[in-house]
TIKE-867263 format. One line per 8 residues: number of its first residue (from 1); their letters; for each residue y, z, x of C-alpha. Coordinates in steps of 0.001 Angstrom, whole numbers, plus 500000, padded with zeros to 6 digits. Example, Ala and Ser with C-alpha at 12.3 -4.5 7.8 and 13.67 -1.06 7.14 Angstrom:
<atoms>
1 = AS = 495500,507800,512300 | 498940,507140,513670
</atoms>
This chain:
<atoms>
1 = IGECNLYG = 602234,879693,268417 | 603368,879794,264834 | 607297,877446,263738 | 610215,879231,264914 | 612363,880712,261875 | 615558,881256,263959 | 617262,882879,260765 | 613991,884989,260656
9 = LNEWFLDN = 614079,886473,263997 | 617706,887111,263981 | 617088,889514,260679 | 613965,890685,263117 | 616392,891980,265824 | 618866,893480,263137 | 616473,895613,260966 | 614946,896871,264234
17 = GGKLDKIK = 618008,898370,266041 | 618885,895126,267625 | 623467,894465,267549 | 624943,891408,267743 | 628534,890909,268041 | 630760,887647,267524 | 628686,885715,269058 | 625440,883591,267407
25 = IDVVDSQN = 622120,881433,269340 | 622271,878150,268207 | 621164,875037,269614 | 622271,873163,272890 | 621442,869661,272669 | 619308,866575,271377 | 617178,868835,274094 | 616114,871418,270910
33 = ERAIYATE = 617847,874219,273805 | 618531,877157,272729 | 621704,879062,273616 | 624607,881655,272373 | 628371,881034,271869 | 631088,882861,271057 | 631367,882869,266951 | 634927,884378,267986
41 = DIKKGHVV = 637953,885379,270437 | 636554,888117,272564 | 637974,890208,275340 | 636539,891395,278498 | 634531,894022,278863 | 633603,893733,275099 | 629827,894229,274152 | 628001,891466,272324
49 = MEIPKSII = 624819,892448,272373 | 622546,895746,272158 | 618863,895703,272431 | 617134,899078,271716 | 614090,899566,274294 | 611504,900195,271207 | 611424,895855,270894 | 611275,895082,274359
57 = LSTDMTEK = 607321,893474,275555 | 606342,895458,279047 | 603579,895936,281158 | 603968,899462,279902 | 602096,898648,277203 | 598939,897282,279477 | 598302,901238,279550 | 598350,901789,275941
65 = PGLYEDMN = 595341,902428,273660 | 593263,899866,271653 | 593116,896494,273015 | 595533,896954,276071 | 592401,899409,277783 | 590921,895910,277893 | 592722,895541,281387 | 591169,898875,283029
73 = KIEKYSGN = 588226,897469,281762 | 588426,894239,283805 | 590444,895353,286656 | 586815,898105,286698 | 584519,895440,286716 | 586276,892520,288946 | 587773,894761,291289 | 590586,891890,291430
81 = KYTKTSRS = 594045,892291,293249 | 595489,890420,290175 | 594964,892348,287981 | 597558,894853,289378 | 600677,891701,290024 | 603331,892525,287046 | 603328,888824,285915 | 598871,888919,285396
89 = KLSLVLLN = 599891,892175,283515 | 602767,891098,281013 | 600625,887563,280666 | 598013,889648,278575 | 599768,891595,276554 | 601985,888207,275876 | 598779,886729,274821 | 597198,889226,273163
97 = ERFQQENS = 599487,889556,270375 | 600146,885768,270322 | 596742,886701,269340 | 597274,888693,266221 | 600093,886325,264899 | 601531,887699,261819 | 600158,890918,262739 | 601888,891732,266054
105 = FWDQYIDC = 604817,893254,265516 | 606104,890742,267771 | 605136,887832,266042 | 609191,885939,264726 | 609736,886286,268533 | 607050,884423,270162 | 606957,882096,267821 | 610379,880899,268819
113 = LPQNINSP = 609320,880739,272863 | 609278,877172,274203 | 605627,875847,274076 | 605502,875115,277469 | 608432,874203,280280 | 609426,871032,282082 | 607437,872489,285011 | 605260,870436,287703
121 = IYYSEAVA = 601929,872359,286325 | 602496,870569,283082 | 602977,867170,285097 | 600957,864114,283486 | 598765,862610,286751 | 601789,859917,286358 | 604089,862040,286699 | 602966,864378,289087
129 = HKIQKTYL = 602198,861789,291356 | 605780,860662,292318 | 605966,864300,293646 | 604704,862647,297114 | 604711,865301,300135 | 607584,867064,299169 | 607668,871311,299649 | 606879,870882,295083
137 = LKITKERQ = 603854,869388,295855 | 602130,872064,297651 | 603736,875555,295749 | 602508,873320,292975 | 599429,873315,294033 | 599888,876986,294583 | 600710,877978,291618 | 597591,876199,289764
145 = KFIEDTYA = 595506,877931,291464 | 597268,881582,290115 | 596309,880526,287309 | 593027,879355,287969 | 591457,882251,290216 | 593494,884323,287385 | 592589,882951,284821 | 588726,883257,285794
153 = VFFKNALS = 589139,887371,286435 | 590666,887972,282804 | 588607,885900,280805 | 586586,883618,281863 | 584116,886175,283604 | 584314,888380,280594 | 583538,885846,278723 | 580480,884909,280403
161 = RLSFDDED = 579402,888456,281201 | 578939,888003,284184 | 581551,890710,285638 | 579582,893077,283111 | 576962,895256,283507 | 577189,896709,279330 | 577569,894516,277403 | 578616,897117,275177
169 = DIPAYPKD = 582118,897469,276971 | 583625,893331,277240 | 586201,893006,275596 | 586854,890469,272687 | 588547,887208,273584 | 587833,884418,271356 | 587575,881170,272706 | 589542,879043,271241
177 = VFNKEAWT = 592763,881567,271635 | 591860,882711,275488 | 591267,879396,277231 | 592846,877690,279918 | 595674,876408,278334 | 596483,879639,276387 | 597140,881554,280172 | 598958,878510,281402
185 = WAISMITS = 601602,878962,279333 | 601622,882683,278979 | 602233,882275,282946 | 604772,880362,282506 | 606853,882108,279693 | 606710,885252,282280 | 607254,883450,285621 | 610629,882009,283096
193 = RAFVLPES = 611770,883957,281205 | 610868,888071,282166 | 613269,890459,283438 | 612451,893595,285852 | 613516,896957,284334 | 613567,900264,285682 | 609955,902021,284984 | 611917,905233,283889
201 = FIKESTYS = 613651,903584,281640 | 610625,902304,279778 | 609016,905131,280293 | 611395,908421,278987 | 613272,909211,275616 | 616375,908579,277274 | 617700,906978,280300 | 621385,908053,281909
209 = DVDSVEIA = 620477,907615,285396 | 623134,904607,286427 | 626252,903667,283679 | 625717,900519,284638 | 623082,898245,286189 | 622652,894752,287254 | 619058,893375,285085 | 617532,891255,287640
217 = FRSKERGE = 616721,888242,285250 | 613935,886069,285546 | 613436,886821,289099 | 611361,888988,291895 | 610847,891838,291574 | 613730,893718,293883 | 616189,896168,293495 | 614154,899155,293033
225 = PENEIISA = 610933,900182,294886 | 608406,898364,293587 | 606496,901647,291789 | 609190,902542,290130 | 609714,898738,288473 | 608472,897089,285098 | 608060,894183,284200 | 609219,892705,280553
233 = LIPFADFF = 610509,890617,278146 | 613428,890973,276133 | 613849,889096,272695 | 616891,887776,272610 | 618695,888949,275667 | 616043,885855,277023 | 618740,883104,274760 | 621097,883455,277754
241 = NAPFNKNN = 620750,880497,279107 | 622147,879991,283313 | 624886,879705,284261 | 625822,875583,286106 | 629482,876094,287748 | 631139,878786,288404 | 633809,878982,286156 | 631166,879645,282655
249 = KLVEARFE = 631378,882939,280977 | 629317,885234,281804 | 627255,888856,280303 | 626102,891787,282712 | 624317,894095,281674 | 624349,898391,281412 | 621889,900860,280449 | 622889,903310,277408
257 = GNKIQYYV = 620521,906123,276852 | 617426,904134,274614 | 619550,900995,274448 | 620887,897769,276753 | 624182,896785,276529 | 625238,893499,277305 | 629278,893058,277835 | 631314,889699,279049
265 = TDDIEKGE = 632998,889661,282208 | 635652,887511,280977 | 637919,887014,278252 | 635786,883968,276091 | 637519,881781,273618 | 636131,881207,270246 | 632951,878066,270574 | 632392,879018,274627
273 = QIFMKYGD = 628300,878738,275110 | 628210,882425,277360 | 625672,882702,280329 | 624058,884931,281991 | 623026,884412,285995 | 619074,884754,286615 | 619034,887141,289414 | 617308,885450,292143
281 = VYTYSVAE = 617108,882317,290908 | 620567,881572,293254 | 618278,882558,296434 | 615308,880207,294957 | 615152,876346,296662 | 615671,873468,293952 | 611587,873231,294313 | 610990,877059,293629
289 = VLLNYGFI = 613527,877010,290545 | 612003,873663,289510 | 608998,875510,288993 | 609582,878567,287460 | 611794,877302,285195 | 612402,873528,285018 | 615085,872798,285684 | 617681,871827,288049
297 = LVNDDFNN = 620527,873184,288769 | 622248,869805,289796 | 626350,871182,290678 | 626689,872457,294123 | 627678,875728,293484 | 624522,877665,292763 | 622329,874471,294312 | 619967,876271,297013
305 = HITYFKSP = 619128,872763,298804 | 616404,874122,301435 | 612684,873084,302047 | 609684,874321,304048 | 607748,873003,306903 | 605339,874948,309887 | 606997,876168,312349 | 606845,874883,315638
313 = LKSKTTNY = 606012,877340,317361 | 601715,878250,317178 | 599205,880155,317896 | 597848,877796,320362 | 601134,876781,322405 | 600779,878028,326101 | 602280,881795,326565 | 602329,882394,322924
321 = EEKIAIVE = 602669,886294,323437 | 605519,886309,325345 | 607666,883732,323457 | 606763,884602,320275 | 607937,888575,322022 | 610879,886513,322531 | 611265,885637,318924 | 610891,889135,317850
329 = KYASKIFQ = 613281,890545,320276 | 616093,888553,318860 | 614845,887680,315076 | 618334,888463,313676 | 619849,886123,316106 | 617374,883308,315516 | 616915,883636,311618 | 619142,882710,308996
337 = NEKEKNLF = 618187,886299,306947 | 615187,888398,306364 | 613380,886280,304341 | 613871,883960,307262 | 612266,886180,309154 | 609559,887248,307702 | 608207,883441,306172 | 608077,883089,310019
345 = FDSNQISI = 606272,885912,310593 | 603964,886330,307498 | 602944,882398,307702 | 604440,880376,310608 | 606863,878680,308360 | 610618,877741,308537 | 612574,876189,306108 | 615516,873968,306841
353 = KKAFPSTL = 618556,873416,304832 | 622080,871171,303562 | 623095,872850,307313 | 622210,872375,311182 | 618159,873380,312015 | 619165,876295,313786 | 615884,877667,313458 | 614193,875433,314029
361 = LWLIRINL = 616054,874070,317541 | 615499,877800,318970 | 611987,877747,318348 | 611378,874239,320294 | 614127,875957,322996 | 611958,878745,323560 | 608477,876738,322824 | 609290,874506,325997
369 = LTSDELDN = 609878,877324,328228 | 608051,877310,331521 | 606100,880104,332670 | 608776,880056,335863 | 611578,879922,332845 | 609670,883016,331279 | 609619,885091,334408 | 613354,884882,334605
377 = IDKYHNNI = 614385,884779,331258 | 615728,888281,331082 | 619068,887284,333197 | 619127,884304,330411 | 619158,887373,327815 | 622810,888970,327839 | 624857,886152,327946 | 622795,883958,325742
385 = MGYEDPIF = 622205,885683,322844 | 625880,887505,322823 | 627566,884326,323046 | 630830,884398,321843 | 632559,881310,321657 | 630415,879367,319239 | 630756,875548,318758 | 631849,873780,315322
393 = FDDEDQTV = 631144,870113,313747 | 633738,869551,311490 | 632399,867642,309026 | 633532,866345,305105 | 630572,868820,303531 | 630244,871993,305743 | 630962,873150,309415 | 628602,873677,311695
401 = NLSLPPFN = 628207,876253,313771 | 626265,876267,317405 | 626510,879789,317981 | 623401,879941,319874 | 623861,877662,323936 | 620512,876603,324725 | 618903,877808,327894 | 618987,875127,330513
409 = EKNEATAV = 620400,871898,330354 | 616645,870109,330852 | 614656,871975,327985 | 617669,871243,326295 | 617555,867570,325886 | 614283,868268,324907 | 614170,870279,322593 | 616945,868163,320482
417 = RGASLLLN = 614464,865065,321116 | 611533,867130,319642 | 613378,868521,316619 | 614522,865337,315648 | 610704,863532,316184 | 609546,866431,313701 | 612343,865661,311420 | 611556,862171,311140
425 = QNLLKYGS = 607696,862710,310979 | 608593,864820,308159 | 610478,862276,306328 | 607910,860132,307576 | 605268,861495,305015 | 607000,860415,301644 | 605647,858208,299923 | 609159,856515,299474
433 = TIDVDKKE = 612393,856057,301450 | 615856,857363,299819 | 616960,854148,298851 | 613976,853374,296562 | 614333,856473,294837 | 618021,856280,293659 | 617012,852732,293266 | 614832,854065,290574
441 = LESITNMI = 616691,856583,289408 | 619307,854333,288614 | 617206,851443,287007 | 616155,854685,284213 | 619193,856051,283943 | 620098,852467,283176 | 617426,851995,280742 | 618289,855298,278694
449 = NGAGVNPP = 621896,854430,278430 | 621600,850490,277423 | 619053,852267,274619 | 620669,855469,273714 | 617303,857299,273934 | 616704,860810,274909 | 616050,861297,278666 | 612900,861866,280026
457 = ITTIQLYI = 614033,865422,281385 | 611051,865617,283798 | 611095,861926,285616 | 614832,862164,286123 | 614731,865950,287187 | 611469,864949,290085 | 613825,861781,291348 | 617065,864421,291573
465 = YIIQEKQL = 614552,866712,293378 | 613251,864213,295806 | 616195,862839,296882 | 617576,865879,297539 | 614328,866951,299735 | 615176,864331,302127 | 618754,864169,302066 | 617941,867348,303759
473 = YISAIDLL = 615996,865840,306535 | 618703,863406,306361 | 621145,865270,307531 | 619415,867477,310170 | 618349,864511,312051 | 622463,863347,311469 | 623732,866455,312700 | 620819,866447,316096
481 = SRLNTSSD = 621804,862810,316417 | 625875,864323,316921 | 625019,866726,318639 | 623237,864995,321501 | 626481,862709,322178 | 628241,864723,321061 | 631646,865675,323791 | 630386,869783,322556
489 = MDRMKSYV = 627170,868981,324303 | 628782,869298,327886 | 630851,872434,326517 | 627129,873977,326608 | 625957,872421,329945 | 628852,873996,331746 | 628475,876980,329629 | 624436,876707,331791
497 = EHLV = 626174,875966,334924 | 628220,879027,334879 | 625633,881424,333489 | 622913,879681,336668
</atoms>
């Protein structure tokens, strides 16, 4: 990547139909992060940025003649599923434009993209060791395998000519440009910066099907059927940073003909930074945000404290078919949302959040049911699943709703102990205690404050993440122990006796 020239990039943007009104791009702080600021007072609803679709980099470019025909060749010879994913396609588009350098229309934009992000895929071996046994380690390894596999499909096999019968039909990929390091960079740029747009906006001469739409920024593909959406890099729009609290001033997007307009949703004062919500990022776990975007939203307004582990209900369980049928029948009651339900049925995983681990408890309850209890389960179903008098724990930080009472007293006592044991086992897998982690973080912070140096963002974020994940387990274990000793347990016992 060449040296970024913000002035030249600004000129390129304006010369090619882009518009900026009452805003500017500037450097945030010593971390050299770029951001967008108001240059004067702005009224709610005012359009501050207009972007023509002619400067948008999209997966649609893989369908055009020339170098992008290589996508079809690779797909033809490899037959690999990765060639069909929008992330892979857009990464190939970006890397091809980077290869062309000053001959690329997007040269100045690409020069101003980050050379990497603070994602765990870039961690040194010493720093990566600190990830320990976290969920972050699991998904980081999955991402690294995805990068390795897609690199092999797109370049490694093509370069070695292993996948091509006709040598004249091999794409020209110079090894010094199309290497694994460059592919890792391209994948991380697309993962952290790509928008999702309606395919019709890119392909039609004008687009006026909707007056206004939230464009899913840096997000999973959503909002329209998969065959009707397209991934894209939108120069300048990707300079809007994610809000770090609910008071930050935002822009939203709408389509106008051949352009995307960004307008402010509140009055904004001169000098204020303007932000954009990053689509599905607010439903991601802390680990997923750190992996995909290289930062942690520390403020609890947005932080989604969540981690995942294997479900206690396994296929080798006695009477598994009968038990899984109960889960399927009452999935809407057992799981918190559709994503959690799909996670269980697709990969037999469950999540815990900063709240009572009700899903975990329910699955253990079902797992413990005896054959006799399964035979007589119908007499409990209507009453239990329709329980209208939930139990609450009032806490400083949260209110816990236990609206799912137990099957019977013995089952419940064993289930609570089993849930606590499983959570403790997961907590013990880490290489250090939470107290040790807090002391390490305090030591790093004191060192920074004493020396007056810039903070090592990677290390600080990693410690914050690890502490947050461990706190999830500790919070869940604490709530289970309170349930086991709470007077509310007597209430639940009385309810079970009433059913019987």
